[in-house]
DRENPA-3360 file (N, C-alpha, C; in nm, 2 decimals, always signed):
BEGIN
1 = MAENKKPD = -0.18/+24.08/+33.24/-0.22/+24.19/+33.33/-0.35/+24.25/+33.28 ~ -0.45/+24.26/+33.36/-0.58/+24.31/+33.32/-0.57/+24.46/+33.28 ~ -0.64/+24.50/+33.17/-0.64/+24.64/+33.13/-0.71/+24.73/+33.23 ~ -0.67/+24.86/+33.24/-0.73/+24.96/+33.33/-0.74/+24.92/+33.48 ~ -0.65/+24.84/+33.52/-0.64/+24.80/+33.66/-0.51/+24.85/+33.71 ~ -0.51/+24.92/+33.82/-0.39/+24.98/+33.88/-0.30/+24.86/+33.92 ~ -0.18/+24.86/+33.88/-0.09/+24.75/+33.91/-0.06/+24.75/+34.06 ~ -0.05/+24.63/+34.11/+0.00/+24.60/+34.25/+0.15/+24.59/+34.24;
9 = YAALKAGG = +0.22/+24.70/+34.26/+0.36/+24.70/+34.24/+0.43/+24.62/+34.35 ~ +0.38/+24.61/+34.47/+0.44/+24.53/+34.57/+0.43/+24.39/+34.54 ~ +0.31/+24.34/+34.49/+0.30/+24.20/+34.45/+0.39/+24.17/+34.34 ~ +0.40/+24.26/+34.24/+0.49/+24.23/+34.13/+0.63/+24.22/+34.17 ~ +0.67/+24.31/+34.26/+0.81/+24.30/+34.31/+0.83/+24.17/+34.39 ~ +0.74/+24.13/+34.47/+0.75/+24.00/+34.54/+0.76/+23.89/+34.45 ~ +0.71/+23.90/+34.33/+0.71/+23.79/+34.23/+0.83/+23.81/+34.13 ~ +0.92/+23.89/+34.16/+1.04/+23.91/+34.08/+1.04/+24.01/+33.97;
17 = FMRQMQKD = +0.93/+24.09/+33.96/+0.92/+24.19/+33.86/+0.96/+24.33/+33.92 ~ +1.08/+24.37/+33.89/+1.13/+24.50/+33.94/+1.11/+24.61/+33.85 ~ +1.05/+24.72/+33.90/+1.02/+24.84/+33.82/+1.15/+24.90/+33.77 ~ +1.15/+24.94/+33.64/+1.26/+25.01/+33.58/+1.23/+25.16/+33.58 ~ +1.33/+25.24/+33.55/+1.32/+25.38/+33.54/+1.22/+25.42/+33.42 ~ +1.21/+25.33/+33.32/+1.12/+25.35/+33.21/+0.98/+25.31/+33.26 ~ +0.88/+25.40/+33.23/+0.74/+25.38/+33.28/+0.69/+25.24/+33.22 ~ +0.62/+25.17/+33.31/+0.56/+25.04/+33.28/+0.65/+24.94/+33.22;
25 = NFSLRLRV = +0.78/+24.95/+33.26/+0.88/+24.85/+33.22/+0.93/+24.78/+33.34 ~ +0.96/+24.65/+33.33/+1.01/+24.57/+33.45/+1.13/+24.49/+33.40 ~ +1.22/+24.47/+33.50/+1.32/+24.37/+33.48/+1.28/+24.25/+33.56 ~ +1.27/+24.14/+33.50/+1.22/+24.02/+33.56/+1.33/+23.93/+33.61 ~ +1.34/+23.91/+33.74/+1.44/+23.82/+33.81/+1.38/+23.68/+33.81 ~ +1.47/+23.59/+33.76/+1.43/+23.45/+33.75/+1.48/+23.37/+33.87 ~ +1.41/+23.26/+33.90/+1.46/+23.16/+34.00/+1.57/+23.07/+33.95 ~ +1.69/+23.09/+34.00/+1.80/+23.01/+33.95/+1.87/+22.96/+34.08;
33 = VGGNLTAQ = +1.89/+22.83/+34.09/+1.95/+22.77/+34.21/+2.09/+22.73/+34.18 ~ +2.18/+22.78/+34.26/+2.32/+22.74/+34.24/+2.38/+22.77/+34.10 ~ +2.32/+22.87/+34.03/+2.38/+22.91/+33.90/+2.35/+22.81/+33.79 ~ +2.26/+22.72/+33.81/+2.23/+22.61/+33.71/+2.10/+22.63/+33.64 ~ +2.11/+22.63/+33.51/+1.99/+22.62/+33.43/+2.01/+22.51/+33.32 ~ +1.90/+22.44/+33.29/+1.91/+22.34/+33.18/+1.91/+22.41/+33.05 ~ +1.96/+22.34/+32.94/+1.96/+22.39/+32.81/+1.82/+22.43/+32.77 ~ +1.72/+22.35/+32.81/+1.58/+22.38/+32.77/+1.53/+22.52/+32.84;
41 = QLATVTAV = +1.57/+22.53/+32.97/+1.54/+22.66/+33.04/+1.61/+22.78/+32.97 ~ +1.73/+22.76/+32.93/+1.80/+22.87/+32.86/+1.73/+22.91/+32.73 ~ +1.69/+22.80/+32.66/+1.62/+22.83/+32.53/+1.49/+22.91/+32.56 ~ +1.42/+22.87/+32.67/+1.29/+22.94/+32.70/+1.32/+23.08/+32.74 ~ +1.42/+23.11/+32.82/+1.46/+23.24/+32.86/+1.50/+23.33/+32.73 ~ +1.57/+23.26/+32.64/+1.61/+23.33/+32.52/+1.48/+23.37/+32.44 ~ +1.39/+23.28/+32.43/+1.27/+23.31/+32.35/+1.19/+23.42/+32.41 ~ +1.18/+23.42/+32.54/+1.10/+23.52/+32.61/+1.17/+23.66/+32.60;
49 = AEKYGKGY = +1.30/+23.66/+32.62/+1.37/+23.79/+32.60/+1.36/+23.85/+32.46 ~ +1.36/+23.76/+32.36/+1.35/+23.81/+32.23/+1.21/+23.86/+32.20 ~ +1.11/+23.79/+32.25/+0.97/+23.82/+32.21/+0.91/+23.94/+32.30 ~ +0.95/+23.93/+32.43/+0.89/+24.03/+32.52/+0.98/+24.13/+32.58 ~ +1.11/+24.11/+32.56/+1.21/+24.21/+32.61/+1.28/+24.28/+32.50 ~ +1.41/+24.29/+32.51/+1.49/+24.36/+32.40/+1.60/+24.26/+32.35 ~ +1.58/+24.13/+32.37/+1.67/+24.04/+32.31/+1.80/+24.01/+32.39 ~ +1.80/+24.05/+32.51/+1.92/+24.02/+32.60/+1.88/+23.99/+32.74;
57 = VHLTSRQG = +1.97/+23.93/+32.82/+1.94/+23.91/+32.96/+2.06/+23.97/+33.04 ~ +2.04/+23.99/+33.16/+2.14/+24.04/+33.25/+2.18/+23.93/+33.35 ~ +2.31/+23.90/+33.37/+2.35/+23.80/+33.47/+2.40/+23.88/+33.59 ~ +2.33/+23.85/+33.70/+2.36/+23.93/+33.82/+2.48/+23.87/+33.90 ~ +2.53/+23.95/+34.00/+2.64/+23.91/+34.07/+2.62/+23.79/+34.16 ~ +2.49/+23.75/+34.18/+2.45/+23.64/+34.26/+2.39/+23.52/+34.17 ~ +2.45/+23.50/+34.06/+2.42/+23.39/+33.97/+2.27/+23.40/+33.92 ~ +2.21/+23.51/+33.93/+2.08/+23.53/+33.88/+2.07/+23.57/+33.74;
65 = VEIPFIQL = +1.95/+23.55/+33.68/+1.93/+23.59/+33.54/+1.81/+23.69/+33.55 ~ +1.82/+23.80/+33.48/+1.71/+23.90/+33.47/+1.68/+23.93/+33.33 ~ +1.55/+23.94/+33.30/+1.51/+23.98/+33.16/+1.46/+24.12/+33.17 ~ +1.53/+24.22/+33.12/+1.49/+24.36/+33.13/+1.38/+24.39/+33.02 ~ +1.31/+24.50/+33.04/+1.22/+24.56/+32.95/+1.10/+24.48/+32.92 ~ +1.05/+24.41/+33.02/+0.92/+24.34/+33.01/+0.81/+24.45/+33.03 ~ +0.72/+24.45/+32.94/+0.61/+24.55/+32.94/+0.50/+24.50/+33.04 ~ +0.44/+24.60/+33.11/+0.34/+24.57/+33.20/+0.23/+24.49/+33.14;
73 = KDIDAVKE = +0.19/+24.52/+33.02/+0.08/+24.45/+32.95/+0.11/+24.31/+32.92 ~ +0.24/+24.27/+32.92/+0.28/+24.14/+32.88/+0.31/+24.05/+33.00 ~ +0.30/+24.09/+33.12/+0.34/+24.02/+33.24/+0.28/+23.88/+33.25 ~ +0.15/+23.87/+33.23/+0.08/+23.74/+33.23/+0.13/+23.64/+33.12 ~ +0.15/+23.70/+33.00/+0.20/+23.62/+32.89/+0.34/+23.57/+32.92 ~ +0.42/+23.65/+32.98/+0.56/+23.62/+33.01/+0.56/+23.50/+33.11 ~ +0.48/+23.51/+33.22/+0.47/+23.41/+33.32/+0.43/+23.27/+33.25 ~ +0.33/+23.28/+33.16/+0.29/+23.16/+33.10/+0.39/+23.10/+33.01;
81 = ALAEGGVQ = +0.46/+23.18/+32.93/+0.57/+23.13/+32.84/+0.68/+23.07/+32.92 ~ +0.72/+23.13/+33.03/+0.83/+23.08/+33.12/+0.79/+22.94/+33.18 ~ +0.67/+22.94/+33.23/+0.62/+22.81/+33.29/+0.62/+22.70/+33.19 ~ +0.59/+22.72/+33.07/+0.59/+22.61/+32.97/+0.73/+22.56/+32.95 ~ +0.83/+22.64/+32.97/+0.97/+22.59/+32.96/+1.03/+22.56/+33.09 ~ +0.95/+22.54/+33.20/+1.01/+22.50/+33.32/+1.09/+22.61/+33.40 ~ +1.06/+22.74/+33.37/+1.13/+22.85/+33.43/+1.03/+22.92/+33.53 ~ +1.08/+22.95/+33.65/+1.00/+23.02/+33.74/+1.05/+23.16/+33.77;
89 = PGVCGPRV = +0.97/+23.26/+33.79/+1.01/+23.39/+33.84/+1.08/+23.38/+33.98 ~ +1.17/+23.47/+34.00/+1.23/+23.48/+34.13/+1.16/+23.56/+34.23 ~ +1.23/+23.62/+34.33/+1.16/+23.71/+34.43/+1.25/+23.83/+34.45 ~ +1.19/+23.93/+34.51/+1.26/+24.05/+34.55/+1.21/+24.09/+34.69 ~ +1.26/+24.19/+34.75/+1.20/+24.24/+34.87/+1.25/+24.16/+34.99 ~ +1.17/+24.17/+35.10/+1.21/+24.10/+35.23/+1.18/+23.95/+35.24 ~ +1.26/+23.88/+35.16/+1.24/+23.74/+35.15/+1.37/+23.66/+35.14 ~ +1.37/+23.53/+35.15/+1.48/+23.45/+35.12/+1.51/+23.45/+34.97;
97 = RTVTACQG = +1.63/+23.49/+34.93/+1.66/+23.51/+34.79/+1.72/+23.39/+34.73 ~ +1.77/+23.40/+34.61/+1.84/+23.30/+34.53/+1.95/+23.24/+34.61 ~ +1.96/+23.11/+34.62/+2.07/+23.04/+34.69/+2.18/+23.02/+34.59 ~ +2.30/+23.07/+34.62/+2.41/+23.06/+34.53/+2.50/+22.94/+34.56 ~ +2.57/+22.89/+34.47/+2.65/+22.77/+34.49/+2.76/+22.76/+34.38 ~ +2.87/+22.70/+34.42/+2.97/+22.66/+34.32/+2.94/+22.52/+34.27 ~ +3.03/+22.46/+34.19/+3.01/+22.33/+34.14/+3.09/+22.23/+34.22 ~ +3.13/+22.26/+34.34/+3.21/+22.17/+34.43/+3.13/+22.04/+34.45;
105 = GVCCPSGC = +3.21/+21.93/+34.43/+3.15/+21.80/+34.45/+3.08/+21.75/+34.33 ~ +3.05/+21.83/+34.23/+2.99/+21.78/+34.10/+3.09/+21.75/+34.00 ~ +3.18/+21.85/+33.98/+3.29/+21.83/+33.88/+3.42/+21.90/+33.92 ~ +3.42/+21.97/+34.03/+3.54/+22.04/+34.07/+3.63/+21.95/+34.16 ~ +3.75/+21.92/+34.12/+3.84/+21.83/+34.20/+3.86/+21.88/+34.35 ~ +3.84/+22.01/+34.37/+3.87/+22.06/+34.51/+3.75/+22.05/+34.60 ~ +3.63/+22.02/+34.54/+3.51/+22.01/+34.62/+3.51/+21.91/+34.73 ~ +3.47/+21.95/+34.85/+3.46/+21.87/+34.97/+3.31/+21.83/+35.00;
113 = INALEVAE = +3.22/+21.90/+34.94/+3.08/+21.87/+34.95/+3.01/+21.89/+34.82 ~ +2.89/+21.84/+34.80/+2.81/+21.86/+34.68/+2.74/+21.99/+34.70 ~ +2.80/+22.10/+34.66/+2.75/+22.24/+34.70/+2.61/+22.26/+34.63 ~ +2.60/+22.21/+34.50/+2.47/+22.23/+34.43/+2.36/+22.16/+34.50 ~ +2.39/+22.04/+34.55/+2.28/+21.96/+34.61/+2.24/+22.03/+34.74 ~ +2.34/+22.08/+34.82/+2.30/+22.15/+34.94/+2.22/+22.28/+34.91 ~ +2.26/+22.35/+34.80/+2.19/+22.47/+34.76/+2.04/+22.44/+34.73 ~ +2.02/+22.33/+34.66/+1.89/+22.29/+34.62/+1.80/+22.25/+34.74;
121 = KLDERYFG = +1.86/+22.19/+34.84/+1.79/+22.16/+34.96/+1.75/+22.29/+35.04 ~ +1.85/+22.38/+35.05/+1.82/+22.51/+35.11/+1.71/+22.59/+35.04 ~ +1.72/+22.59/+34.91/+1.62/+22.65/+34.82/+1.48/+22.60/+34.85 ~ +1.47/+22.46/+34.84/+1.34/+22.40/+34.86/+1.29/+22.43/+35.00 ~ +1.37/+22.44/+35.10/+1.33/+22.46/+35.24/+1.29/+22.61/+35.27 ~ +1.35/+22.70/+35.20/+1.34/+22.84/+35.24/+1.30/+22.94/+35.13 ~ +1.32/+22.91/+35.01/+1.30/+23.01/+34.90/+1.17/+23.09/+34.91 ~ +1.18/+23.22/+34.91/+1.07/+23.31/+34.91/+1.00/+23.33/+35.04;
129 = RQLPHKFK = +1.06/+23.27/+35.15/+1.00/+23.29/+35.28/+1.00/+23.44/+35.32 ~ +0.89/+23.49/+35.36/+0.87/+23.63/+35.40/+0.95/+23.65/+35.54 ~ +1.03/+23.75/+35.54/+1.11/+23.79/+35.66/+1.11/+23.94/+35.68 ~ +1.17/+23.98/+35.79/+1.17/+24.13/+35.81/+1.26/+24.20/+35.71 ~ +1.36/+24.13/+35.65/+1.44/+24.19/+35.54/+1.49/+24.07/+35.46 ~ +1.56/+24.10/+35.35/+1.61/+23.99/+35.27/+1.71/+23.91/+35.34 ~ +1.72/+23.78/+35.30/+1.81/+23.68/+35.37/+1.88/+23.60/+35.26 ~ +2.01/+23.59/+35.26/+2.08/+23.53/+35.15/+2.16/+23.41/+35.20;
137 = FGVTGCQN = +2.15/+23.30/+35.13/+2.23/+23.18/+35.15/+2.34/+23.16/+35.04 ~ +2.46/+23.12/+35.08/+2.56/+23.09/+34.98/+2.63/+22.97/+35.02 ~ +2.66/+22.88/+34.92/+2.72/+22.75/+34.95/+2.85/+22.74/+34.86 ~ +2.96/+22.71/+34.92/+3.09/+22.70/+34.85/+3.15/+22.56/+34.89 ~ +3.21/+22.50/+34.79/+3.25/+22.36/+34.81/+3.38/+22.33/+34.89 ~ +3.46/+22.43/+34.91/+3.59/+22.41/+34.98/+3.65/+22.54/+35.02 ~ +3.77/+22.53/+35.08/+3.83/+22.65/+35.13/+3.88/+22.75/+35.02 ~ +3.87/+22.71/+34.90/+3.90/+22.81/+34.79/+3.79/+22.92/+34.79;
145 = NCLKAEEN = +3.67/+22.89/+34.84/+3.57/+22.98/+34.87/+3.53/+23.07/+34.75 ~ +3.51/+23.00/+34.64/+3.47/+23.07/+34.52/+3.34/+23.15/+34.54 ~ +3.25/+23.10/+34.62/+3.12/+23.17/+34.64/+3.12/+23.26/+34.76 ~ +3.23/+23.28/+34.82/+3.25/+23.38/+34.93/+3.14/+23.36/+35.03 ~ +3.14/+23.25/+35.10/+3.03/+23.21/+35.19/+3.01/+23.31/+35.30 ~ +3.12/+23.38/+35.35/+3.10/+23.47/+35.46/+3.04/+23.60/+35.42 ~ +3.01/+23.62/+35.29/+2.94/+23.74/+35.25/+2.78/+23.73/+35.27 ~ +2.74/+23.61/+35.30/+2.60/+23.57/+35.31/+2.55/+23.58/+35.45;
153 = DFGVKGGL = +2.42/+23.60/+35.47/+2.35/+23.59/+35.60/+2.38/+23.45/+35.66 ~ +2.37/+23.35/+35.58/+2.40/+23.21/+35.62/+2.49/+23.15/+35.52 ~ +2.62/+23.13/+35.55/+2.71/+23.07/+35.45/+2.75/+22.93/+35.49 ~ +2.77/+22.85/+35.39/+2.81/+22.71/+35.41/+2.93/+22.69/+35.32 ~ +3.04/+22.64/+35.39/+3.16/+22.61/+35.32/+3.20/+22.46/+35.34 ~ +3.23/+22.39/+35.24/+3.26/+22.25/+35.25/+3.40/+22.23/+35.31 ~ +3.42/+22.12/+35.38/+3.54/+22.08/+35.43/+3.55/+21.93/+35.45 ~ +3.68/+21.88/+35.47/+3.70/+21.74/+35.50/+3.77/+21.73/+35.63;
161 = VPSYEEDS = +3.71/+21.65/+35.73/+3.77/+21.63/+35.85/+3.87/+21.51/+35.84 ~ +4.00/+21.53/+35.84/+4.09/+21.43/+35.81/+4.12/+21.33/+35.93 ~ +4.15/+21.21/+35.89/+4.20/+21.11/+35.99/+4.32/+21.03/+35.92 ~ +4.41/+20.99/+36.00/+4.54/+20.94/+35.95/+4.56/+20.79/+35.99 ~ +4.59/+20.71/+35.89/+4.61/+20.56/+35.92/+4.76/+20.54/+35.90 ~ +4.84/+20.53/+36.00/+4.98/+20.52/+35.99/+5.03/+20.39/+35.92 ~ +4.95/+20.28/+35.95/+4.99/+20.16/+35.89/+4.99/+20.16/+35.73 ~ +4.90/+20.25/+35.68/+4.89/+20.26/+35.53/+4.99/+20.35/+35.47;
169 = CIHCGVCA = +5.06/+20.43/+35.55/+5.14/+20.54/+35.51/+5.27/+20.49/+35.45 ~ +5.32/+20.54/+35.34/+5.45/+20.51/+35.28/+5.56/+20.62/+35.31 ~ +5.52/+20.72/+35.39/+5.61/+20.82/+35.44/+5.68/+20.90/+35.33 ~ +5.59/+20.93/+35.23/+5.64/+21.01/+35.12/+5.65/+21.16/+35.15 ~ +5.57/+21.21/+35.25/+5.58/+21.35/+35.29/+5.50/+21.44/+35.20 ~ +5.42/+21.39/+35.11/+5.34/+21.47/+35.02/+5.23/+21.55/+35.10 ~ +5.18/+21.49/+35.20/+5.07/+21.55/+35.28/+5.12/+21.68/+35.35 ~ +5.25/+21.67/+35.40/+5.31/+21.79/+35.47/+5.34/+21.90/+35.36;
177 = KVCRLQAI = +5.38/+21.86/+35.24/+5.41/+21.96/+35.14/+5.29/+22.04/+35.10 ~ +5.17/+21.97/+35.09/+5.05/+22.04/+35.04/+4.98/+22.11/+35.15 ~ +5.01/+22.09/+35.28/+4.94/+22.15/+35.39/+4.98/+22.30/+35.40 ~ +4.90/+22.39/+35.37/+4.94/+22.53/+35.37/+4.94/+22.60/+35.51 ~ +4.88/+22.53/+35.61/+4.88/+22.59/+35.74/+4.97/+22.51/+35.84 ~ +5.05/+22.43/+35.78/+5.15/+22.35/+35.86/+5.08/+22.27/+35.98 ~ +4.96/+22.23/+35.95/+4.89/+22.14/+36.04/+4.96/+22.00/+36.04 ~ +5.02/+21.97/+35.92/+5.09/+21.84/+35.91/+5.24/+21.87/+35.89;
185 = TFTDGKVE = +5.32/+21.80/+35.96/+5.47/+21.82/+35.94/+5.53/+21.68/+35.92 ~ +5.64/+21.67/+35.86/+5.70/+21.55/+35.83/+5.85/+21.56/+35.87 ~ +5.89/+21.50/+35.98/+6.02/+21.51/+36.03/+6.08/+21.37/+36.06 ~ +6.20/+21.35/+36.01/+6.27/+21.22/+36.04/+6.18/+21.10/+36.00 ~ +6.11/+21.12/+35.89/+6.02/+21.01/+35.84/+5.90/+20.99/+35.92 ~ +5.86/+21.08/+36.00/+5.74/+21.06/+36.09/+5.64/+21.18/+36.06 ~ +5.51/+21.14/+36.04/+5.40/+21.24/+36.02/+5.35/+21.28/+36.15 ~ +5.33/+21.41/+36.17/+5.27/+21.47/+36.29/+5.15/+21.56/+36.24;
193 = YDASKCNY = +5.04/+21.54/+36.31/+4.92/+21.62/+36.27/+4.87/+21.70/+36.39 ~ +4.86/+21.83/+36.37/+4.81/+21.93/+36.47/+4.67/+21.97/+36.43 ~ +4.57/+21.91/+36.49/+4.43/+21.94/+36.45/+4.39/+22.08/+36.48 ~ +4.45/+22.15/+36.57/+4.42/+22.29/+36.61/+4.45/+22.38/+36.49 ~ +4.54/+22.34/+36.40/+4.58/+22.43/+36.29/+4.50/+22.40/+36.16 ~ +4.43/+22.29/+36.16/+4.36/+22.24/+36.04/+4.24/+22.33/+36.00 ~ +4.23/+22.36/+35.88/+4.11/+22.43/+35.83/+4.02/+22.35/+35.74 ~ +4.05/+22.22/+35.74/+3.96/+22.12/+35.67/+3.96/+22.13/+35.52;
201 = CGRCVKSC = +4.07/+22.18/+35.47/+4.07/+22.20/+35.32/+4.07/+22.07/+35.24 ~ +4.12/+21.96/+35.30/+4.12/+21.83/+35.24/+4.23/+21.81/+35.15 ~ +4.33/+21.89/+35.14/+4.44/+21.87/+35.05/+4.52/+21.75/+35.08 ~ +4.53/+21.72/+35.21/+4.61/+21.60/+35.25/+4.54/+21.47/+35.20 ~ +4.40/+21.47/+35.22/+4.32/+21.36/+35.17/+4.33/+21.34/+35.02 ~ +4.32/+21.45/+34.95/+4.31/+21.44/+34.80/+4.45/+21.41/+34.74 ~ +4.56/+21.44/+34.81/+4.69/+21.42/+34.75/+4.76/+21.29/+34.79 ~ +4.71/+21.22/+34.90/+4.78/+21.10/+34.94/+4.77/+20.99/+34.84;
209 = PVDAWKGE = +4.88/+20.94/+34.80/+4.88/+20.84/+34.69/+4.84/+20.70/+34.73 ~ +4.83/+20.68/+34.87/+4.79/+20.54/+34.92/+4.67/+20.55/+35.01 ~ +4.60/+20.66/+35.01/+4.48/+20.68/+35.09/+4.51/+20.65/+35.24 ~ +4.63/+20.69/+35.29/+4.65/+20.69/+35.43/+4.58/+20.79/+35.51 ~ +4.54/+20.90/+35.43/+4.46/+21.01/+35.49/+4.31/+20.98/+35.44 ~ +4.22/+20.98/+35.53/+4.08/+20.97/+35.50/+4.01/+21.10/+35.53 ~ +3.90/+21.13/+35.47/+3.83/+21.25/+35.50/+3.68/+21.23/+35.51 ~ +3.62/+21.29/+35.62/+3.47/+21.29/+35.63/+3.42/+21.43/+35.59;
217 = SGYIVSFG = +3.33/+21.44/+35.50/+3.28/+21.56/+35.46/+3.20/+21.64/+35.57 ~ +3.22/+21.77/+35.57/+3.15/+21.85/+35.67/+3.12/+21.99/+35.62 ~ +3.04/+22.06/+35.70/+2.99/+22.20/+35.67/+3.05/+22.30/+35.77 ~ +3.12/+22.40/+35.72/+3.16/+22.51/+35.80/+3.06/+22.62/+35.78 ~ +2.99/+22.66/+35.88/+2.88/+22.75/+35.87/+2.92/+22.89/+35.93 ~ +2.88/+22.99/+35.86/+2.90/+23.13/+35.91/+2.77/+23.20/+35.91 ~ +2.76/+23.30/+36.00/+2.64/+23.38/+36.02/+2.66/+23.53/+36.01 ~ +2.56/+23.60/+35.95/+2.56/+23.74/+35.96/+2.65/+23.82/+35.86;
225 = GTFGNSIQ = +2.68/+23.76/+35.75/+2.76/+23.83/+35.65/+2.68/+23.92/+35.57 ~ +2.73/+24.03/+35.53/+2.67/+24.13/+35.43/+2.77/+24.18/+35.34 ~ +2.73/+24.22/+35.22/+2.82/+24.28/+35.13/+2.75/+24.38/+35.04 ~ +2.69/+24.48/+35.10/+2.62/+24.59/+35.03/+2.65/+24.72/+35.09 ~ +2.55/+24.80/+35.13/+2.58/+24.93/+35.19/+2.66/+24.91/+35.32 ~ +2.65/+24.80/+35.38/+2.72/+24.77/+35.50/+2.80/+24.64/+35.48 ~ +2.93/+24.64/+35.50/+3.01/+24.52/+35.47/+3.05/+24.45/+35.60 ~ +3.02/+24.33/+35.62/+3.06/+24.25/+35.74/+3.08/+24.11/+35.71;
233 = KGQELLPI = +3.19/+24.05/+35.76/+3.22/+23.91/+35.74/+3.14/+23.83/+35.83 ~ +3.08/+23.72/+35.78/+3.01/+23.63/+35.86/+3.10/+23.56/+35.96 ~ +3.05/+23.52/+36.08/+3.13/+23.47/+36.18/+3.09/+23.32/+36.20 ~ +3.19/+23.24/+36.23/+3.17/+23.10/+36.26/+3.16/+23.08/+36.41 ~ +3.05/+23.02/+36.45/+3.01/+23.00/+36.59/+3.01/+22.85/+36.63 ~ +3.03/+22.76/+36.54/+3.02/+22.62/+36.57/+3.14/+22.55/+36.51 ~ +3.17/+22.43/+36.56/+3.27/+22.35/+36.49/+3.22/+22.30/+36.36 ~ +3.30/+22.24/+36.28/+3.26/+22.19/+36.15/+3.15/+22.08/+36.18;
241 = ITDEDAML = +3.04/+22.08/+36.10/+2.93/+22.00/+36.12/+2.94/+21.88/+36.01 ~ +2.94/+21.76/+36.06/+2.95/+21.65/+35.97/+2.82/+21.58/+35.94 ~ +2.71/+21.63/+35.99/+2.58/+21.57/+35.97/+2.49/+21.67/+35.90 ~ +2.44/+21.63/+35.78/+2.36/+21.73/+35.71/+2.23/+21.77/+35.78 ~ +2.17/+21.68/+35.85/+2.05/+21.71/+35.92/+2.08/+21.81/+36.03 ~ +2.20/+21.80/+36.10/+2.24/+21.90/+36.20/+2.26/+22.03/+36.14 ~ +2.32/+22.04/+36.02/+2.34/+22.16/+35.95/+2.21/+22.23/+35.91 ~ +2.11/+22.15/+35.87/+1.98/+22.21/+35.84/+1.91/+22.25/+35.96;
249 = RVADAAID = +1.92/+22.18/+36.07/+1.87/+22.23/+36.20/+1.92/+22.37/+36.24 ~ +2.05/+22.38/+36.22/+2.12/+22.51/+36.25/+2.07/+22.62/+36.16 ~ +2.05/+22.59/+36.03/+1.99/+22.68/+35.94/+1.85/+22.72/+35.98 ~ +1.77/+22.63/+36.02/+1.63/+22.66/+36.07/+1.64/+22.75/+36.19 ~ +1.73/+22.72/+36.29/+1.75/+22.80/+36.41/+1.79/+22.94/+36.38 ~ +1.88/+22.96/+36.28/+1.93/+23.09/+36.25/+1.82/+23.18/+36.18 ~ +1.75/+23.12/+36.09/+1.65/+23.20/+36.02/+1.53/+23.23/+36.11 ~ +1.50/+23.13/+36.20/+1.39/+23.16/+36.29/+1.43/+23.27/+36.39;
257 = FFDRNANR = +1.56/+23.27/+36.43/+1.61/+23.37/+36.52/+1.60/+23.51/+36.46 ~ +1.63/+23.52/+36.33/+1.62/+23.64/+36.26/+1.47/+23.68/+36.25 ~ +1.38/+23.59/+36.21/+1.24/+23.62/+36.20/+1.18/+23.66/+36.33 ~ +1.23/+23.60/+36.44/+1.17/+23.63/+36.57/+1.22/+23.76/+36.63 ~ +1.34/+23.80/+36.60/+1.41/+23.91/+36.67/+1.43/+24.04/+36.58 ~ +1.43/+24.03/+36.45/+1.46/+24.14/+36.37/+1.35/+24.25/+36.37 ~ +1.39/+24.37/+36.36/+1.30/+24.48/+36.33/+1.28/+24.48/+36.18 ~ +1.17/+24.54/+36.14/+1.14/+24.55/+35.99/+1.25/+24.63/+35.93;
265 = GERFAKTI = +1.31/+24.58/+35.82/+1.41/+24.65/+35.74/+1.55/+24.64/+35.80 ~ +1.57/+24.54/+35.89/+1.70/+24.52/+35.96/+1.76/+24.39/+35.91 ~ +1.88/+24.40/+35.86/+1.95/+24.28/+35.81/+1.99/+24.19/+35.93 ~ +2.02/+24.06/+35.90/+2.06/+23.97/+36.01/+2.17/+24.01/+36.09 ~ +2.28/+24.07/+36.03/+2.40/+24.11/+36.10/+2.36/+24.22/+36.20 ~ +2.27/+24.31/+36.17/+2.23/+24.41/+36.26/+2.15/+24.36/+36.38 ~ +2.07/+24.26/+36.34/+1.99/+24.19/+36.45/+2.08/+24.13/+36.55 ~ +2.18/+24.05/+36.50/+2.27/+23.98/+36.59/+2.34/+24.08/+36.68;
273 = ERVGWDEL = +2.39/+24.19/+36.62/+2.46/+24.30/+36.70/+2.37/+24.35/+36.81 ~ +2.24/+24.37/+36.77/+2.15/+24.43/+36.87/+2.11/+24.33/+36.98 ~ +2.08/+24.21/+36.94/+2.03/+24.11/+37.03/+2.15/+24.05/+37.11 ~ +2.26/+24.03/+37.04/+2.38/+23.97/+37.10/+2.43/+23.84/+37.03 ~ +2.55/+23.84/+37.00/+2.61/+23.72/+36.94/+2.60/+23.60/+37.04 ~ +2.61/+23.63/+37.17/+2.60/+23.52/+37.26/+2.46/+23.45/+37.26 ~ +2.36/+23.53/+37.23/+2.22/+23.48/+37.22/+2.21/+23.39/+37.09 ~ +2.26/+23.44/+36.98/+2.26/+23.36/+36.86/+2.34/+23.23/+36.88;
281 = KKTVEEAY = +2.46/+23.24/+36.94/+2.54/+23.12/+36.96/+2.47/+23.02/+37.05 ~ +2.40/+23.06/+37.15/+2.32/+22.97/+37.23/+2.22/+22.90/+37.15 ~ +2.15/+22.98/+37.07/+2.04/+22.92/+36.99/+2.09/+22.82/+36.89 ~ +2.20/+22.85/+36.81/+2.25/+22.76/+36.71/+2.32/+22.64/+36.77 ~ +2.38/+22.65/+36.89/+2.44/+22.54/+36.96/+2.33/+22.44/+37.00 ~ +2.22/+22.49/+37.05/+2.11/+22.40/+37.09/+2.06/+22.32/+36.96 ~ +2.05/+22.39/+36.85/+2.01/+22.32/+36.73/+2.12/+22.22/+36.68 ~ +2.24/+22.26/+36.69/+2.35/+22.17/+36.65/+2.35/+22.04/+36.73;
289 = HG = +2.32/+22.05/+36.86/+2.32/+21.93/+36.95/+2.19/+21.85/+36.94 ~ +2.09/+21.91/+36.87/+1.97/+21.84/+36.85/+1.88/+21.85/+36.97;
% end
């Protein structure tokens, strides 16, 4: 940062440097996708925190990492040191924020989709995009919903669309026992499946000892969630989406709807309420059908 030059605080905030209550001190938010950092990146963050901060970092509620007490005079040096270790600053303000994700599909047995991979694609597509207000994506791998998808402006929850092959079934009844919504029943040695009760948790598929139940991965998408000054659960407007490209088209349509219709300083949920859920549904259905 050049000496005797008035800081551009708006630009600093846009680049992840948040002003602290202490004069000329900043807490630097880093770019972290799906809560994942490499060991090398962690070592870089540690070195920067020790040299330019106070030797500690803060882990945010959205899987972010912040380095407090960065001095104004050190900002350029901090950026350079982070870049050498493959670490990028994050963003603040009216932009697409950090994309959160669980480990579903990578190492979690419950995962129905590769949540981290989806988060990386969403991050690559939207991270830092300027909008009327902040916009948050969250990806969770299954119905356990560790990442609380419905708290996000755009939430993605993994699911498995089940199909049953009676000829392969040994009629053990395990699928009915693990189904928490009684979508599957086992009576007199016969399996019955009620698709209207299914929430695509995938327990039937994962528990079947002979693979009589098959599962197609899909995305359960929710819109308009918030969990701050105003709390609202995101709403599902579409059936489970089994095509990734269709899911990304829906994401494009949702964020463009927000960009096009929102007033400055208005969250997505408020925009939807003002413009109308029916309008959003029409927009995302068109994207869903391609």
